[in-house]
MARDRENNU-677258 format. One record per residue (C-alpha): x, y, z; residue in three letters; residue number from 1. Coordinates in nm, 2 decimals, m for minus. Each point is the difference from the previous one (the first is absolute). Example, Ala and Ser with C-alpha at 12.3 -4.5 7.8 and 13.67 -1.06 7.14 Angstrom:
! MARDRENNU-677258
      u      v      w torfi marvo
   1.23  m0.45   0.78   ALA     1
   0.14   0.34  m0.07   SER     2
//
This chain:
! MARDRENNU-677258
      u      v      w torfi marvo
   0.01  m0.01  m0.01   MET     1
   0.14   0.38  m0.08   THR     2
   0.03   0.22   0.30   THR     3
  m0.12   0.32  m0.04   SER     4
   0.10   0.29   0.25   ILE     5
  m0.21   0.29   0.11   ARG     6
   0.11   0.29   0.22   ALA     7
  m0.21   0.04   0.28   HIS     8
  m0.07   0.33   0.23   ILE     9
   0.10  m0.13   0.36   THR    10
   0.06   0.36   0.16   GLY    11
  m0.06   0.37  m0.06   THR    12
   0.15   0.29   0.18   GLY    13
  m0.07   0.38  m0.02   ALA    14
   0.14   0.35   0.12   TYR    15
  m0.13   0.33  m0.02   LEU    16
   0.17   0.31   0.13   PRO    17
  m0.13   0.19   0.31   GLU    18
  m0.10   0.31  m0.15   LYS    19
  m0.33   0.08  m0.18   ILE    20
  m0.06   0.25  m0.20   VAL    21
  m0.38   0.11  m0.04   THR    22
  m0.16   0.18  m0.31   ASN    23
  m0.07   0.30   0.23   ASP    24
   0.41  m0.01   0.09   ASP    25
   0.02  m0.02  m0.38   LEU    26
  m0.25   0.33  m0.02   ALA    27
   0.20   0.22   0.21   LYS    28
   0.32  m0.04  m0.26   THR    29
  m0.15  m0.02  m0.32   VAL    30
  m0.36   0.09  m0.16   GLU    31
  m0.19  m0.29   0.10   THR    32
  m0.29  m0.12   0.21   SER    33
  m0.03  m0.33   0.16   ASP    34
  m0.40   0.00  m0.20   GLU    35
   0.18   0.02  m0.33   TRP    36
   0.30  m0.24   0.05   ILE    37
  m0.27  m0.26   0.13   ARG    38
  m0.26   0.04  m0.26   GLN    39
   0.25   0.01  m0.28   ARG    40
   0.23  m0.33   0.18   THR    41
  m0.18  m0.11   0.34   GLY    42
   0.35   0.07   0.15   ILE    43
  m0.01   0.15   0.35   ARG    44
   0.31  m0.06   0.17   ALA    45
   0.35  m0.14  m0.10   ARG    46
   0.30  m0.11   0.19   HIS    47
   0.32   0.21  m0.05   VAL    48
   0.32  m0.11   0.05   ALA    49
   0.21   0.14   0.31   GLY    50
   0.37   0.19  m0.07   LYS    51
   0.26  m0.31  m0.03   GLY    52
  m0.31  m0.23  m0.08   GLU    53
   0.13  m0.17  m0.29   THR    54
  m0.15  m0.26  m0.25   THR    55
   0.24  m0.24   0.18   SER    56
  m0.14   0.08   0.33   GLU    57
  m0.35  m0.07  m0.06   MET    58
   0.08  m0.31  m0.27   ALA    59
   0.15  m0.13   0.32   THR    60
  m0.21   0.01   0.25   ARG    61
  m0.25  m0.13  m0.23   ALA    62
   0.16  m0.29  m0.11   ALA    63
   0.15  m0.11   0.36   LEU    64
  m0.41  m0.02   0.09   GLU    65
  m0.09  m0.20  m0.33   ALA    66
   0.31  m0.22   0.11   LEU    67
  m0.15  m0.02   0.36   GLU    68
  m0.35  m0.12  m0.11   GLN    69
   0.13  m0.25  m0.22   ALA    70
   0.24  m0.18   0.29   GLY    71
   0.27   0.04  m0.20   VAL    72
   0.35   0.23   0.01   SER    73
   0.22   0.17  m0.21   GLY    74
   0.25  m0.24  m0.02   ALA    75
  m0.26  m0.24  m0.18   GLU    76
  m0.09   0.23  m0.26   ILE    77
   0.16  m0.06  m0.39   ASP    78
  m0.12   0.33  m0.17   ALA    79
  m0.13   0.34   0.06   ILE    80
  m0.21   0.16  m0.25   VAL    81
  m0.05   0.38   0.09   LEU    82
  m0.23   0.21  m0.20   ALA    83
   0.10   0.42   0.02   THR    84
   0.01   0.29  m0.16   THR    85
   0.18   0.20   0.25   THR    86
   0.35  m0.21   0.09   PRO    87
   0.17   0.14   0.31   ASP    88
   0.31   0.01  m0.27   GLN    89
   0.10   0.01  m0.37   THR    90
   0.11  m0.31   0.08   PHE    91
   0.07  m0.28   0.16   PRO    92
  m0.36  m0.10  m0.02   ALA    93
  m0.23   0.05   0.33   THR    94
  m0.04  m0.39   0.01   ALA    95
   0.36  m0.05   0.05   VAL    96
  m0.06   0.22   0.35   THR    97
  m0.30  m0.17   0.09   VAL    98
   0.17  m0.32  m0.03   GLN    99
   0.30   0.09   0.22   ASP   100
  m0.27   0.10   0.24   ARG   101
  m0.23  m0.29   0.06   ILE   102
   0.33  m0.21   0.02   GLY   103
   0.02  m0.18  m0.37   MET   104
   0.39   0.02   0.00   GLY   105
   0.13  m0.12  m0.30   ASP   106
  m0.30  m0.25  m0.05   ARG   107
  m0.20   0.02  m0.33   GLY   108
  m0.01   0.33  m0.22   PHE   109
  m0.21   0.39   0.04   ALA   110
  m0.11   0.21  m0.24   PHE   111
  m0.20   0.31  m0.10   ASP   112
  m0.29   0.01  m0.24   VAL   113
  m0.11   0.35  m0.14   GLN   114
  m0.41  m0.02  m0.16   ALA   115
  m0.12   0.27   0.23   VAL   116
  m0.29  m0.06   0.11   CYS   117
  m0.07  m0.34  m0.19   SER   118
   0.34  m0.08   0.20   GLY   119
  m0.12  m0.25   0.24   PHE   120
  m0.20  m0.17  m0.25   VAL   121
   0.36  m0.03  m0.19   TYR   122
   0.20  m0.09   0.31   ALA   123
  m0.27  m0.30   0.08   LEU   124
   0.03  m0.15  m0.37   ALA   125
   0.37   0.03   0.00   VAL   126
   0.00  m0.20   0.31   ALA   127
  m0.27  m0.21  m0.05   ASP   128
   0.17  m0.16  m0.32   ASN   129
   0.32  m0.02   0.20   PHE   130
  m0.18  m0.23   0.21   ILE   131
  m0.19  m0.20  m0.27   ARG   132
   0.39  m0.10  m0.19   THR   133
   0.13  m0.13   0.32   GLY   134
   0.24   0.27   0.05   GLN   135
  m0.14   0.16   0.30   VAL   136
  m0.19  m0.15   0.30   ARG   137
  m0.06   0.27   0.24   ARG   138
  m0.01   0.36  m0.14   ALA   139
  m0.11   0.35   0.17   LEU   140
  m0.19   0.23  m0.22   VAL   141
  m0.02   0.35   0.11   ILE   142
  m0.16   0.32  m0.13   GLY   143
   0.12   0.34   0.12   ALA   144
  m0.02   0.36  m0.07   ASP   145
   0.13   0.29   0.10   HIS   146
  m0.20   0.19  m0.25   PHE   147
  m0.06   0.35   0.17   THR   148
   0.39   0.05  m0.05   SER   149
  m0.10   0.05  m0.39   LEU   150
  m0.31   0.20   0.08   LEU   151
   0.03   0.40  m0.11   ASP   152
  m0.21   0.13   0.28   TRP   153
  m0.10   0.32  m0.15   ASN   154
  m0.20  m0.24  m0.27   ASP   155
  m0.36  m0.12   0.12   ARG   156
  m0.07  m0.22  m0.26   THR   157
   0.26  m0.25   0.14   THR   158
   0.08   0.11   0.35   CYS   159
  m0.29  m0.10   0.13   VAL   160
  m0.03  m0.37  m0.15   LEU   161
   0.31  m0.13   0.15   PHE   162
   0.14  m0.18   0.32   GLY   163
   0.31  m0.20   0.11   ASP   164
  m0.02  m0.35   0.17   GLY   165
   0.13  m0.37  m0.05   ALA   166
  m0.14  m0.36  m0.01   ALA   167
   0.14  m0.34  m0.06   ALA   168
  m0.10  m0.35  m0.03   VAL   169
   0.19  m0.33   0.02   VAL   170
  m0.06  m0.24  m0.29   LEU   171
   0.10  m0.37   0.07   GLU   172
  m0.01  m0.28  m0.28   ALA   173
  m0.25  m0.28   0.04   ARG   174
  m0.03  m0.31  m0.17   GLU   175
  m0.32  m0.13  m0.19   ASN   176
  m0.22   0.27   0.15   SER   177
  m0.36   0.15  m0.13   ASP   178
   0.07   0.29   0.17   GLY   179
   0.29   0.30  m0.02   GLY   180
   0.07   0.21  m0.26   ILE   181
  m0.22  m0.13  m0.27   LEU   182
   0.15   0.27  m0.28   SER   183
   0.15   0.33  m0.08   THR   184
  m0.06   0.25  m0.29   HIS   185
   0.28   0.29  m0.08   LEU   186
  m0.07   0.25  m0.25   HIS   187
   0.17   0.34  m0.09   SER   188
  m0.02   0.28  m0.30   GLN   189
   0.25   0.25  m0.02   GLY   190
  m0.18   0.22  m0.24   ALA   191
  m0.17   0.14   0.27   TYR   192
   0.33   0.06   0.24   ARG   193
  m0.07   0.39   0.01   ASP   194
  m0.36  m0.06   0.16   LEU   195
   0.12  m0.07   0.33   LEU   196
   0.37   0.06   0.08   TYR   197
   0.28   0.20   0.21   VAL   198
   0.16   0.23  m0.17   ASP   199
   0.36  m0.05   0.12   GLY   200
   0.29  m0.28  m0.01   GLY   201
   0.34  m0.08   0.06   PRO   202
   0.08   0.00  m0.40   SER   203
  m0.28   0.27  m0.09   SER   204
   0.07   0.32   0.24   THR   205
   0.19  m0.13   0.30   GLY   206
  m0.29   0.04   0.22   THR   207
  m0.28  m0.22   0.18   THR   208
  m0.27   0.21  m0.17   GLY   209
  m0.38   0.03   0.07   HIS   210
  m0.29  m0.23  m0.07   VAL   211
  m0.20   0.16  m0.33   ARG   212
  m0.33  m0.16  m0.12   MET   213
  m0.23   0.06  m0.24   ASN   214
  m0.33  m0.09   0.22   GLY   215
  m0.28  m0.07  m0.22   GLN   216
   0.18  m0.22  m0.25   GLU   217
   0.17  m0.20   0.26   VAL   218
  m0.35  m0.06   0.14   PHE   219
  m0.13  m0.10  m0.31   ARG   220
   0.28  m0.25  m0.07   HIS   221
  m0.02  m0.14   0.36   ALA   222
  m0.39  m0.15  m0.04   VAL   223
   0.09  m0.09  m0.30   THR   224
   0.35  m0.19   0.04   ARG   225
  m0.11  m0.12   0.33   MET   226
  m0.33  m0.16  m0.10   SER   227
   0.20  m0.16  m0.29   GLU   228
   0.25  m0.15   0.25   ALA   229
  m0.24  m0.15   0.24   VAL   230
  m0.23  m0.16  m0.30   ASN   231
   0.35  m0.16  m0.14   GLU   232
   0.05  m0.19   0.34   ALA   233
  m0.38  m0.12   0.04   LEU   234
   0.04  m0.08  m0.39   GLN   235
   0.34  m0.19   0.06   LYS   236
  m0.15  m0.20   0.30   ASN   237
  m0.38  m0.10  m0.13   GLY   238
  m0.18   0.28   0.26   LEU   239
  m0.25   0.25   0.00   GLU   240
   0.01   0.33   0.21   ALA   241
  m0.25  m0.16   0.18   ALA   242
   0.23  m0.27   0.12   ASP   243
   0.25   0.29   0.17   ILE   244
  m0.03   0.04   0.38   ASP   245
   0.20   0.35   0.05   TRP   246
   0.14   0.17  m0.29   LEU   247
   0.34   0.17   0.19   ILE   248
   0.05   0.34  m0.28   PRO   249
   0.27   0.21  m0.01   HIS   250
  m0.14   0.32   0.25   GLN   251
   0.07   0.29  m0.21   ALA   252
  m0.33   0.15   0.00   ASN   253
  m0.40  m0.10   0.12   ARG   254
  m0.16   0.10  m0.32   ARG   255
   0.26  m0.26  m0.21   ILE   256
  m0.08  m0.27   0.20   ILE   257
  m0.35   0.07  m0.02   GLU   258
   0.00   0.04  m0.36   SER   259
   0.21  m0.36  m0.03   THR   260
  m0.23  m0.17   0.23   ALA   261
  m0.30   0.11  m0.20   LYS   262
   0.16  m0.06  m0.35   LYS   263
   0.03  m0.34   0.13   LEU   264
  m0.32  m0.04   0.18   LYS   265
   0.17  m0.07   0.33   MET   266
  m0.19   0.14   0.30   PRO   267
   0.17   0.26   0.20   ILE   268
  m0.05  m0.23   0.31   GLU   269
   0.28  m0.21  m0.15   LYS   270
   0.28   0.25  m0.04   VAL   271
   0.25   0.06   0.26   ILE   272
   0.04   0.38   0.05   LEU   273
   0.26   0.19   0.19   THR   274
   0.08   0.32  m0.23   VAL   275
  m0.22   0.19   0.26   GLU   276
   0.25  m0.07   0.28   LYS   277
   0.32  m0.02  m0.21   HIS   278
  m0.02   0.16  m0.30   GLY   279
   0.19  m0.14  m0.28   ASN   280
   0.31  m0.15   0.13   THR   281
   0.08  m0.13  m0.34   SER   282
   0.20  m0.35   0.02   ALA   283
  m0.14  m0.01   0.33   ALA   284
  m0.32   0.04  m0.03   SER   285
  m0.11  m0.41  m0.14   ILE   286
   0.18  m0.13   0.27   PRO   287
  m0.14   0.26   0.27   LEU   288
  m0.38  m0.09  m0.04   ALA   289
   0.09  m0.38  m0.02   LEU   290
   0.16   0.06   0.31   TYR   291
  m0.30   0.14   0.17   GLU   292
  m0.25  m0.20  m0.14   ALA   293
   0.20  m0.33   0.12   VAL   294
   0.04   0.14   0.37   ARG   295
  m0.33   0.14   0.03   ASP   296
  m0.16  m0.35  m0.12   GLY   297
  m0.18   0.09  m0.29   ARG   298
   0.23  m0.25  m0.27   ILE   299
  m0.03  m0.34   0.14   GLN   300
   0.15  m0.33  m0.11   LYS   301
  m0.05  m0.12  m0.34   ASN   302
  m0.15   0.36  m0.09   ASP   303
   0.08   0.08  m0.38   LEU   304
   0.17   0.32   0.00   LEU   305
   0.03   0.23  m0.34   LEU   306
   0.27   0.28   0.07   MET   307
   0.05   0.25  m0.27   GLU   308
   0.21   0.35  m0.09   ALA   309
   0.08   0.24  m0.25   MET   310
   0.29   0.25   0.02   GLY   311
   0.25   0.27  m0.17   GLY   312
   0.17  m0.18  m0.32   GLY   313
  m0.28  m0.07  m0.05   LEU   314
  m0.01  m0.33   0.16   THR   315
  m0.26  m0.21   0.12   TRP   316
  m0.10  m0.39   0.11   GLY   317
  m0.14  m0.25   0.20   SER   318
   0.03  m0.29   0.25   ALA   319
  m0.24  m0.26   0.10   LEU   320
   0.06  m0.18   0.32   VAL   321
  m0.21  m0.25   0.17   ARG   322
   0.06   0.08   0.37   TRP   323
//
């Protein structure tokens, strides 16, 4: 009998900075209001990293909690795939700092993945494929972003949207299992890279730059692309939208999430929503939503979860998981 290997999520962890910035706080420094932000995005508050609170620090805290829940140590991890748009340094990868801090030593390998808001789905797909091929038995997948470091705080169209945070999952290989990660689906289209980007970089301006966005076009593409990614996962596995227990979307904007759910004919009650409290935390948003729903008991054994995201690039993708 041929042995099949699937990656199972055995632990989740998260970290959010202590500092919370409300819409009313922002209204004191930029021309906006709580009502304006809530009507357009559904966001009420976001967490903002404090001085010296780096991406690697947030990622490490999330990773350690995930490891504790999984009942394994850093020394038992074979690989770290860390999704981030805001590394501590241009190089080395932020993942190697986490590798050192969790006690992996020289075991295995660690690297970063950059797909902006789709980053966690991309990182999950990469780690899943390492496990499926038998190269890795245990992997740590992290989404972490200090996204507020990229904001122009005078641009009300972008500064109200984003927050900071990190979340992680431990993946473990299991043989001949019906559960775990059933499939992942990744896409990108560079022709639309100017719809959402940062106007700086080491080889272009020599600066970090700030986020720039064509909001209307991003909204339109997000609803279309994320719906396509969901349908692709369903078709691949011979399922219908009604079979999904929980949709876990990228938490960018409540209106985008509601429009996507409506397009898929999924009731909003089956959608995990954290955007109100966290804002858009980029690569951290899906695993933060997953973490919350696991911790509060909504997600139960054998539930079918569908994660989907779109980010700058444009990048988009989905992952179907049997819990």
